[in-house]
C-alpha positions in Angstrom: 94.4 77.6 156.9 91.3 79.6 155.9 91.6 78.5 152.3 91.7 74.8 153.4 88.7 75.3 155.5 86.9 77.1 152.7 87.7 74.4 150.2 86.6 71.7 152.7 83.3 73.5 153.5 82.4 73.8 149.8 83.6 70.3 148.9 80.9 69.3 146.4 80.8 65.8 147.9 79.4 67.2 151.1 76.6 69.1 149.5 75.8 67.0 146.3 75.5 63.4 145.3 78.7 61.7 144.3 78.0 61.9 140.5 77.5 65.7 140.6 79.8 68.7 141.1 79.3 72.5 141.4 79.8 72.6 137.7 76.4 71.0 137.2 74.8 73.9 139.0 76.2 76.6 136.8 73.7 78.7 134.8 73.5 77.3 131.3 71.1 76.0 128.7 68.5 78.6 129.8 68.5 77.3 133.4 69.3 79.6 136.3 70.4 78.1 139.6 70.5 79.4 143.2 73.9 80.6 144.3 75.3 81.0 147.8 76.2 84.6 147.1 72.5 85.3 146.7 72.0 84.8 150.4 74.1 87.9 151.3 71.1 90.1 150.4 69.2 88.5 153.3 71.4 90.5 155.9 70.3 94.0 154.7 66.8 92.7 154.1 66.6 91.4 157.7 67.5 94.9 159.0 65.1 96.4 156.6 62.4 94.2 158.1 63.3 95.6 161.6 62.6 99.1 160.2 59.4 98.0 158.5 58.3 96.4 161.7 59.0 99.5 163.7 57.0 101.7 161.3 54.2 99.1 161.2 53.9 98.9 165.0 54.0 102.6 165.4 51.6 103.7 162.7 49.4 100.8 162.1 49.4 98.3 165.0 49.3 100.9 167.8 46.2 102.9 166.4 44.6 99.5 165.8 45.2 98.5 169.4 43.8 101.8 170.7 40.6 101.3 168.6 40.3 97.9 170.2 40.5 99.5 173.7 44.1 98.6 174.5 46.0 101.2 176.3 49.6 101.5 177.3 49.9 100.8 181.1 52.7 102.7 182.7 54.4 101.0 185.7 55.8 103.2 188.4 59.5 102.7 188.7 60.9 101.3 191.9 63.3 103.3 194.0 66.8 102.6 192.8 68.8 100.4 195.1 72.2 99.3 193.8 72.4 96.2 196.0 68.9 94.9 195.1 69.3 95.9 191.5 72.6 94.0 191.1 71.0 90.8 192.7 68.0 91.2 190.4 70.1 91.6 187.3 72.8 88.9 188.0 71.2 86.3 190.2 67.4 86.0 190.3 64.3 87.9 189.9 62.7 85.6 192.5 65.1 85.4 195.5 64.6 82.7 198.0 63.8 83.6 201.7 67.4 82.9 202.7 68.6 85.3 200.0 66.1 87.9 201.0 67.3 87.7 204.6 70.8 88.2 203.4 69.9 91.2 201.2 68.1 92.7 204.2 71.3 92.6 206.2 73.3 94.1 203.3 70.9 96.8 202.5 69.7 97.6 206.1 66.1 97.3 204.8 63.2 95.3 206.4 62.4 91.9 204.8 58.8 93.1 203.9 60.3 96.1 202.1 62.6 93.9 200.1 59.9 91.6 199.1 57.8 94.6 197.9 60.7 95.9 196.0 61.2 92.6 194.1 57.4 92.4 193.3 57.3 95.9 191.9 60.6 95.4 190.0 59.1 92.3 188.3 56.0 94.2 187.5 58.0 97.0 186.0 59.7 94.6 183.6 56.4 92.8 182.7 55.5 93.7 179.1 52.2 95.5 178.6 49.3 94.2 176.5 50.0 96.9 173.9 53.5 95.6 173.3 52.2 92.0 173.0 49.5 93.2 170.6 51.9 95.1 168.4 54.3 92.1 168.2 51.4 89.7 167.4 50.1 92.0 164.8 53.5 92.2 163.0 53.8 88.4 163.0 50.2 87.9 161.8 50.7 90.2 158.8 54.0 88.6 157.8 52.7 85.0 158.2 49.5 85.8 156.3 51.4 87.5 153.5 53.9 84.7 153.3 51.3 82.1 153.1 49.4 83.9 150.4 52.6 84.4 148.6 53.5 80.7 149.0 50.1 79.6 147.6 50.5 82.0 144.6 54.0 80.6 143.9 53.1 77.0 144.2 49.4 76.5 143.3 50.3 75.6 139.6 53.4 73.5 140.4 53.1 69.7 140.0 55.3 69.0 143.1 52.7 70.6 145.4 50.3 67.8 144.6 52.7 65.0 143.7 55.8 65.0 146.0 57.6 62.6 143.7 57.9 65.5 141.3 60.2 67.3 143.8 63.1 65.2 142.6 62.3 64.9 138.9 65.2 66.1 136.9 67.2 67.0 140.0 69.6 68.9 140.1 68.8 70.4 136.7 65.8 72.4 138.1 65.9 76.0 137.1 65.1 78.5 139.9 61.9 80.6 139.3 61.5 84.2 140.3 58.7 83.3 142.7 60.9 80.8 144.5 63.8 83.3 144.7 61.6 85.9 146.5 59.8 83.3 148.6 63.1 82.1 149.9 64.8 85.4 150.4 61.9 87.1 152.2 61.4 84.1 154.5 65.1 83.8 155.4 65.2 87.6 155.9 62.2 87.4 158.3 63.8 84.7 160.3 67.0 86.7 160.5 64.9 89.6 161.7 63.4 87.4 164.4 66.9 86.4 165.6 67.9 90.1 165.7 64.8 91.1 167.6 64.9 88.4 170.3 66.7 90.8 172.7 63.8 93.2 172.9 60.8 91.0 172.0 58.5 89.6 174.7 60.3 86.6 176.3 58.3 83.4 176.5 58.6 80.1 178.3 59.8 78.4 175.1 62.5 81.1 174.4 65.3 78.5 174.0 63.2 76.4 171.7 62.5 79.4 169.6 66.2 80.2 169.2 66.8 76.6 168.2 64.0 76.7 165.7 65.1 80.0 164.1 68.7 78.7 163.7 67.6 75.3 162.5 65.3 77.0 160.0 68.0 79.3 158.6 70.5 76.4 158.3 68.0 74.2 156.7 66.9 76.9 154.2 70.5 77.9 153.5 71.5 74.4 152.8 68.5 73.6 150.6 69.2 76.9 148.7 72.9 75.9 148.0 72.1 72.3 147.2 69.2 73.2 145.0 66.6 71.5 147.2 64.4 74.5 146.6 61.3 72.7 145.6 61.0 70.9 148.9 62.2 73.9 150.8 59.2 75.9 149.5 56.9 73.1 150.7 58.4 73.2 154.1 57.9 77.0 154.4 54.3 76.7 153.2 53.4 74.0 155.8 55.0 76.1 158.6 53.2 79.3 157.8 49.7 77.8 157.6 49.1 77.4 161.4 51.0 80.4 162.5 48.4 82.8 161.1 45.7 81.3 163.3 47.9 81.4 166.4 48.8 85.1 166.1 45.2 86.1 165.3 44.0 84.2 168.3 46.5 86.2 170.4 45.2 89.5 168.9 41.6 88.8 169.7 42.6 87.6 173.2 44.5 90.9 173.9 41.4 92.8 172.7 39.3 90.6 175.1 37.2 88.9 172.4 37.5 85.7 174.3 35.0 83.5 172.3 36.6 84.5 169.0 40.0 83.9 170.6 39.0 80.5 171.8 37.6 79.5 168.4 40.7 80.6 166.6 42.9 78.7 169.0 40.8 75.5 168.4 41.2 76.0 164.7 45.0 76.6 165.1 45.3 73.4 167.2 43.7 71.4 164.4 45.7 73.0 161.6 48.9 72.5 163.6 48.3 68.9 164.2 47.5 68.3 160.6 50.3 70.3 159.0 53.1 69.8 161.6 52.4 66.2 162.9 50.9 64.5 159.8 51.8 66.4 156.6 55.3 67.3 157.7 56.6 63.9 158.8 54.5 61.6 156.6 54.6 63.7 153.4 57.6 66.0 153.5 60.1 64.0 155.4 59.0 60.9 153.6 59.6 62.8 150.4 63.1 63.8 151.4 64.0 60.5 152.9 62.6 57.9 150.5 62.6 59.4 147.1 66.0 60.9 146.6 67.8 57.5 146.9 65.7 56.4 143.9 67.8 59.0 141.8 71.2 59.1 143.6 73.0 57.2 146.3 72.7 58.7 149.8 75.4 61.4 150.6 76.3 63.6 153.5 73.9 66.4 152.4 71.0 63.9 152.2 71.6 62.9 155.8 72.2 66.4 157.0 69.1 67.8 155.5 66.9 65.0 156.9 68.4 65.4 160.4 67.5 69.1 160.4 64.0 68.2 159.4 63.9 65.8 162.3 65.0 68.5 164.7 62.1 70.6 163.5 59.8 67.7 164.0 60.9 67.3 167.6 60.2 70.9 168.2 56.8 70.4 166.7 56.2 67.5 169.2 57.3 69.8 172.0 54.8 72.6 171.0 52.1 70.0 170.5 52.6 69.0 174.0 52.1 72.5 175.2 49.0 72.8 173.1 47.5 69.6 174.4 48.3 70.6 178.0 46.6 74.0 177.4 43.5 72.3 175.9 43.4 69.8 178.8 43.4 72.6 181.3 40.8 74.6 179.4 38.5 71.6 179.1 38.8 70.8 182.9 38.2 74.4 183.8 41.7 75.5 185.2 41.9 78.1 182.4 38.4 79.5 183.0 38.3 83.2 183.6 39.3 83.8 187.3 37.1 85.9 189.6 40.0 87.5 191.5 41.8 90.2 189.5 45.2 89.1 190.9 44.7 85.7 189.4 44.0 87.0 186.0 47.6 86.4 184.5 47.2 82.7 185.0 44.1 82.5 182.8 43.7 81.5 179.1 45.3 84.6 177.7 48.4 84.1 179.8 48.9 80.6 178.7 48.1 81.5 175.1 50.7 84.3 175.2 53.5 81.9 176.2 52.9 79.7 173.2 55.0 80.9 170.2 55.0 78.3 167.4 57.1 79.3 164.4 
């Protein structure tokens, strides 16, 4: 049974054009090709990234945050109440009035005290600015390093400037060392992101992030095995470009450099629209949708790869909607700095924090 599934999964007609087989992607004539077995190394690398992240946040990001005037805010723990805690954990963090009345009867506590308990319990779980700053610092450093590495790996490649060259000679395109490390490190980082979602700051687009991480890993894994590496490196480069500006805008926002944060966010919005909504669909998806059929008839892998790209495009459109909504609110004054301290979480920084484009 397992052997049958294995053979079906690696059936070359699913992954490659009809005229090709896995034998065409064996190392020979001085050419080296990507192998599925190479991807196993991304698992220990992903956990290594977790360790590097811990050390970075502890020894670099935290002192940097302190120098920027950011301190760890300690929230007083609420008095433990098994009935309220069970409801908070299994039902809702924001109980309706009818539920509060029911909890009041069960716990023999006044309604006001229960409402106060839930407010304090939510505040206790709310991530502090220091945690947000450290997380944004880690993402900023990786995206900046990945983007610089991507430029270094691609600046002298003809397919960066002429997308038709992506398919020239396919599949007999030897893998370069720079492509190997670019892929392995990017995939390891996204694996690290999936492992860390449990303790990272949760945002409103949490589900979309998970879908994006999974789609990216599937897309990169497939492109690696099918030797779509050239277009894969272009996809990674386009995605990393705008993320640098978003994370830097968050860092300056947490440090309360509001004008700098606003300027970086505007730059991010422009770069995002250009790279994700113009270059990505009209250059990269066009490259993967139109040009391959000039060399080979369409096959399953051709459709699968393009569907995954379209999934990413829909996520880009979703995030673009969030960005436009934020810009609209900002222009019309609803994101201006509030005067009342209790309204502060609904300001520019709160909205910026909930945008996590990856």
